[in-house]
N, C-alpha and C positions, 0 to 999 in steps of 0.2 A: 504494500500500500504506500503510495507516494505521499510525502508531506504536502501541505497546501501550496507552497511556492512552486515545487516541482510539478505538481498536478496542473497548475495554471500554465506553467511553461510548456508542458506537454500538449495541453489543449490548444494554446496559441500556435505552437509549432506545427501541429497537425493541420489546423485550419489554413495556416499560411502555405504549407506545402500543397494541400489539396487545391486551393484556389490559385496559387501562383503557378503550379504546374499546368493547370487548365488554361490560364491566360497565356502562358508561354507557348503551349501547344497550338492555341488558336493563331498566334502570331506566326508561328513556324509552319502552320498548315499541316500538322501531323496529328494522328490520333492522340488524345490525352493520355492513354494508357502507356504510351512510349516514355512519357516523363513521370507519370504518377507512380508506376511500379518501381523504377530505380530510385526515385526520391524516397519513397517509404522504406524500401529495403536498405538503402544507405543510412537513413536516419535511425532505423532499428539496429543496424550494426554498430553505429557510433555512439548511441545514447539509449538509455532505458526509458526516457520520459514519454516516448511515443509508442511504447510497446503496449499492446492491448491488455495484457495481463496486469500491467501496472496502472493503466488508466481506468480499467473497469474489471478488477479482479473478481472472477467467479461469475460475472454477468455478461461478458462480452458476446457470447454466442446468442444470448437472448436479444441483445441490442442489434446484432447482425440480422437475426431473424426478422425483427420488426422493420428494420431498414430495408431489407430485401423485399418484404411485403409491400412497402410503399412503392418501390421501384417496379415490382411486378404489377401492382394495381395500375400504375401509370402506363405501363406497356399494354395492359389489357384494354385501357381506354382507347388505344389507337387501332383496335382490331374491329373494324366495321366490315362485316361479312359481305355487305352489298357491293363492296369495291372489288371483291374477288370474282372475276367473270371469265368464262371461256377458258382459253388455253392457259392464262395466267393462274387461274385457280388449280387447274390440273397439274401444272409444273410445281406450284408451291406445295400442294398436298403430297406429290411424289417425293419432292426434296425433304419434306418434313418426315414422312413415314420411313422412307428408305434411309435418310440421313441418320435418324435416331437409331434404327435397328442395326444398320451396318456399322456405324461408328461405335455403338455400344458393344457389338459382337467383336469388333476388331480390337478395341482396348481390352476387353475381357480376355481375349485370346493371347494378346501380347504381354499384358502386365505381369502375369506369373513368371514368364520367361525373362523379361527385362528387369523386373524389380524384386523378384523372389517373394511376391506376396501371395497369400492364399486366394482361392476363388471368391470368397465373400468380399474382400477388399477390391479385387479386380472388378467385380460387379458394380460396386459403388463408384469406383473411379471412372468406369465407363459411362455410368449415368451422369456423372458430373461433367464429363468432357463432351457430351453430345450438343451442348448449347453453343450459341454464337452470340447474337445480340445486336439490336439496332444502335446502341450507344457506341459500338465499334464500327459496324458496317456503314452507318450513315455518314460519318465524317470522311471515310474512304471514298464513298460514292460521290460526295460533294466535290472532292478533289478530282476524281476521274471524269465525272459528268457523262455517264453512259446514257443510252437511249431510255426513254421513260418506261417502256415495258420491262426492260432488263432491270432498271432500278426498282420497279414495283415488286418484281419477283424476289430480289435479294432482300429488300426491306421487310416484306411480308414473311419470308422464311425466317429471317433473323428475329422478328418480333414474335412469331408463333413458337419457335423452337425454344426460346427462353423459358416461358412458363411450362412447356411440355417437358423440358429437361428437369426443371425444378420439381415438378410433380413426380416425375419418374424417380429422381434421386431421393425425394422424401419417402416414396413408397418402398424403394429398395432399402433405405435406412431402417424403416420400421420393420420390414421383413427380417432384416439381419438381427435387430434387437429382439424382436419377438421370437425368432428362431433360436436364439442363444447358441451360437455355433461353438461356444466353449464346451458344451456337453453334447453337441451333435444332435440337437433336437430338430433341425431343419426349419423350413418355412411354415408359418401358420397362416393359411388363407384367411381365416377369420380376422386376425389382427390386421392383415393387409387391407381387407375390405372396410374394417372399422375406421382406419385412418382416412380412407377415401370418403367415407360417409360423413365423418366429422368435418372435413374440409368443405365438402359440398354444402352441408347444412350451414356452416359459418358463412360461406359465400352467399347463400340464399338470404340469410338474415341481413348481411351487409347490403346486398342489392335492394332489399325491401326498405331498409332504413334510408338509403340514399335516394331511392325513388320518392319516398315520402318527403324528405328534406328538399330535394331539388324540384320535384314536380308539384307536390301539394302545398308546401310552404313557400315555394318560389323564392328561395333565398338568393340574394345578390351574389356577385362574383366573390367578394371577400368572405362572407359568411358561408357561401356554398363551398369554397375551397377548404375552409376550416372544418365544415361538416364532413367533407370527404376524408380529410386527414384523420379526424377523430374517429370516424367510423372504421376506417381501415385498420388503424392501430388497435382500437378496442376489439374488433372482431378477430383480428389476427392473434392478439394476446389471449383472448378468451379461448380460441381454438387450441393454441399452444398449451394453455393450462389444462384443458381436457385431454389433449393428445399432442405430444411433442411434434413440432415442425409442421403441423397441419395448417398453421396460419398462412403459409405460402400458398397452399391450395385455395384457401378462402379468399385471399387477396386477388388471385388470378380470376377466380369465378366471379367475384364482385365487379372487377373491372370489365370483364367480357359482358356481363349482364347489363351494366350501366351503359356501355357503349352501344348496345344493340336494342335497348328498350325504347319503344316509340315515345316521342314527345319530350324527351329530356333535352335535346338540342345541345349536347356538350360542345363547347367551342374547340376549334382545332388547336388553338394556342391557349395555354393556361399559365400566364407568366410566373405567378408565385409558385405554383406546383412544379413547373419546369425548373425554376431556380432551386427549389428545395431538393428535387430529385438529383439535379446536377451536383449540388453540394454533398448530398449523401453519397453519391458515386465516388466523388473525390475523397471524402473522409474514409470510406470503406477501403478503397484501394490503398491509401497510405497506411492505415492501421493494419490491414491484413498483411500487406507486404512487409511491414515492420515486424510482424510476428513470425516471419519466416527466418529462421536462424541460418546463417551461412554454413554452419556445420551440418544442417539437415539437407542442404542443397547439393553439397559436393558429392556425396555417394550416389545420387540419382541423376547427376548432370548428363553423363554420356548416355545412359539408357534412355533418358527423356529426349535427347536429341534424335535418337533412333525412332522413338515414338512419334515425334513431330514430323520426321521425314515420312513415316508411313501414313500419317493423317493427311499431310499436304500433298504428297506425290501419288498415293495409291487410293486411299479411302475416299477423299473428296472427289477426285476426278471420276472414280467409278460411280459414285452416287449421282453426280451431276450428269454424266453421260447417259445413264439409264433413265433418269428422271426427265430429261429434256428431249429424248428421242421421239421424233414424230410430232412435236408440239409447235412447229412453225418457227422456231428460233434459228437464226443464222449460225453458221459454224463458229464464227468469232464470238457470238453471244454465249453459245454453249460452252466454249472454252473458258470464257471469263467467269461464268458461274462456277466452273470447275476450279477456278483459282480465287475463291473468295469464301473463306470460312474461318475468320479469326474468333478466338474465344474472348469473353468479356467479363463483365461485373458479376453476372449470376454464377458463372463457374467459380470465380474467386470466393464469392460470399457463401455459396453452398458448401464449397470445400472446407472453408474455415469453420462454418457451423457444424458440419458433419464430423470433421476431425475432432472438434471439441467434444461433441456428443459421444464419440467412440473412444475418447482418450482413456476413460476408465473401464472400458468394456473388456480389456484383456485380449482383444483381437489382434493377432500378429500382423504387422505391416500397416496398421491404420495410421501410424505417424508419417507415412510416406505420401498420403493423399494430398496434403496441402503443398509441400514443396514440389511435387510432380505437377500439380495443377498450376502453380505459380510459374514454373518454367515453361509449360505448354502455352500459357497466356502470353508470356513475354516472347517466346519464339514465334508463335503464329502472328502476333501483332507486328513484330519486326518484319517477318517474311512478307506478309500481305501489305503492310504499310509502306514498305520501301519499294515494292515491285508492282503494286497495283497500277500506277500511272503508266510506267513503261510497257507493262504487259497489255494494257488497254490500247495504248498507241500502236503496238505491234500488231494487235488483232484488228485494229481499225474500227473499234466500237466506241471510242470516246468522242464526244462532241467538242468542237472548238470552244475555247474559253471566251465566249462572246455573249453580249447581252441578248436576251430574248424578250423584248417588250411586247405587251398586249395592248393594242390601241383599240379603244371602244368608240365607235362613231364612223359614219360613212359619208360625210360631206366631202365635196371635192378637195377642200384645203387639207382635211385630215388624211385623205387617201394619198394626196401628193406628199404630205409629210412622211407617211409610211413608205412610199416609194423612195424618198430621199434617204431614210434610215436603212432601207434594204440595200440601196446602192453603196452605202458606207460599210457594208459587210455584216449588218445585224440580222438576226433571225427573227424578222417581224411577223407577227400574226395579228389579224384584225377581226373584231366582232362587230357585226352590223345587224340592224333590226329588220331590214326589208330585203326582198329579192333584188330590187333595183340596185341597192347599195352593195350587195354581195357581188353582183355582176361588175360593178364599178371597181371593186377591190380586185377581182380576178383580172380585169383588163390592165390593172396596174402591175401585174406580175406578183401579187401577194395572195397567199392561200388563206381564204376566210377561216376563222376559228369555228369549231363545232358549235352548234346552236346551244348546247347545254353548258358551254364553258363559263358563261357569265353566271349561270345559276349555281355552278360550283363555287365561283368566287364569292357569291353573296350568301352561301350556306354557312352558318356558323360552325358546322362540323366538317366542312369540305376543305380540300387542299388543291391549289393549282400547282401541278407538277411541271417543272421546267421553265415556268414564267418568272423572269427576274424583276419585272416591274409592270405596273398597269397605268396607262394614261387614258383618262376619261375625257373625251373630246366631243361629246354630243351637244345638241342645242338645248337640252333640258338641264338647267343649272341645278335644280333640286335633285334630279336623278344623279347627276355627277357627284354632288355633295354627299348624298346618302350612301351611294355605292362606295365612295371613297372611305367613308367611316366604317362601313360594314366589312369591306374586303380586306382591311388591314391584317386580319388574323388568318387570311387564306393564301397569302402570297409571301414567298421568301424574298422580299424586296419592297421598295417603296410603292405607294399608290398615290398618284397625283391627279388633279383635275384642272381643266382649263378655267380661267377666271370668267365670271359672268359680266355682262355690260353694267355700266354704272347705274342705269335706271332699271335693272332687272327686278321684276316683281316677285322673285323667288322667296319662298318662306324660310328656307334654311341655308341657302347658298350665300356665301360672303365673298368679297373680292380680295380679301387678304388672308394670310395664314401660311404655315409651312407647307401645306399640301397643294397650294395654288401654283400652277405652272407659269413660268416666264416672268419677265420683269413688269414693272408698273406700266399701265397703258397698253398691255398686250392681251386683252381679253379675247374671247372667242369672236365677238363682233368685229374687232379690229383685224384679227387674223383673217377672217372670212372676207372682209372688205378689201384688204390689201391683196389677198390672193386673187380675188375676182378682178381686180384692176391690173393684174399682170405680175405681181410680186411672186417670186418662186423661192423654194427652199434649196439651199446649197450646203455643201460641206467644204470647209476651208482646208488648206494644206496643213500638214503637221507644223505646229509652232507659229502659224500665221495669225496675225491679229485681225479682228473684224474690220472690213473696209468701211468707209463713211456711209451712213445710211442703212447699214445692215444691223439687225438685232440678233444677239446670240440667244439661242433657245436651249441647246444642249452642249455639254462637253463630252466628246467621245475619247475616253482615255486610251492610252497606248496599249493597255492590256485587254481592251475590248469592253470595258464597263461604260455604261451610258448614265451620265449624271445630268438631270434637268437643271436648268437655270431657274431660280425663284427670286422673289423679292428679297428674301433673307440670305440667299446664297448666290451671289453673282458669279459670272464665268471667270474661273481662274485656271486657265490651261497651263499644263506643265510641258516639259520637253517631250516631243513626240505626240502630244494630244492634238485633236482636231475639234473645231467648233462647228456645230450645225447652226446655220444662219437663215433668217428670213430677210430677203433683199427688199429694196425699195420698190414701190409700184411706179412704173413709167407714167409720167404726167399725162393725163387725158387719154390713156389707152385702156379700153375695156378688157375685161377678162376674155381669154380665148378658151371657151368651153369645148372640150372634145365632143364630137357628134354623139348624141344620144345619151349623154351622161346625166343631164338635168342637174338640179341643185338639191 
């Protein structure tokens, strides 16, 4: 037990390492695990103040269990089954089922020979290592930028396999404990089923409580988030009191139920909850890796390298190739799926909790579960993190690192703006309301967005995949303002709207604010009038300043990012950047409307 001063030092150091490693990883554009694990391992080797047995003696496994329950509940909230359609659903289900079974069987077969552990420990180690995780896969895919369908497959697989692996590991653990291998009693199916039933019952209670709080009481964002956190912790703790480690099952079931219950309208982004989960992930990785003693890693280092080689080079390619066969994926996409299976937080957390649970069981080899899992996580994250981008480039499946703005509106000036951005190398898509406007967009060489794309953007539980920004350019100022506010949570990037005229009768639209496009005096009426009188959109040369009479609208960065000019953020191009400009209207010259376009 640490004295108060050292305890405070340990807490402060753990939080600093957890947050600092994630900030540094975001700046370096690498998965946070690459920094979190070495940071915790080094701190644990150099000092005792961050060691879990010192910070929370006797209770660390319970803290880990509740923390993982929160993470798994959050993962369950992202599992909307309606998004799994057609070939994507088939591939994901194949990867899930075959991946779990083949990986489990492979580790179970290799572990006794590599590590000298008995079959019960090999069973549990295999269950721990079947997981992957969106917290690791997501950052890698953001860096690689694969096609949307390929991204959906990998994210869904990673999200689904985490709770599946946690449930499998929990059930195997209970079977081992119930079977009492010390005296050779074997498995007890009744105990196996009882753990499952306790978890299901807890998940049902949690889902009912959350439905009442979020649906009937209609709690706001703050109280609704607190209600979710309190319910998950209470239900998970209650299940663990009744039956050890069944709280993980309850958390997953509650998250799945809430995500798919009608009428709840869970938002796609939950800032506080996401921040909490991110902090929990960092704290767990630092403390868990700090608890891995260097002396426990050395004996299993070389055998674990052999296990990593088998998982990366044999098991995953075999699973991926069988799962994707005949599903319409290109050969490069199938090969990339075969090269993406890093292990993450759930593997580390469950290994830590299970190892602590088994520490007093007398089961030979149980002390090797945590160091082997730690090394597998480090090895797979390094392999995939360092090679994902070059492998994707070699396979030809990564999209260029350029902006993909969604322009909403079909007036001639907005279509001409889309044509200009397309000529600058951007992957522009446009959503329009009428068939005439869609024909105008196609004549400009731009592919119209699907009709349900805007519905996805305005759905609180929806996500726009691949869109880096939304520009609302319609003539309905209130529509622009409302969609701008609603769509913020559905886009991985900014949402901006064109400014209304000074005399606009709109009820909610304003002419100022950080979301209003372009500088003062460049509302939609001015843009449409100048374009009608012959003004055109152009892109300046790299490093070129705007000529007289030209207004800057966007800055196109050298790395492909598109930054709109606003009243609060004027154009500040750097070396190699280009500026998208609106030129002056020729005096007295009417607009040259292409035949049949209309206005």
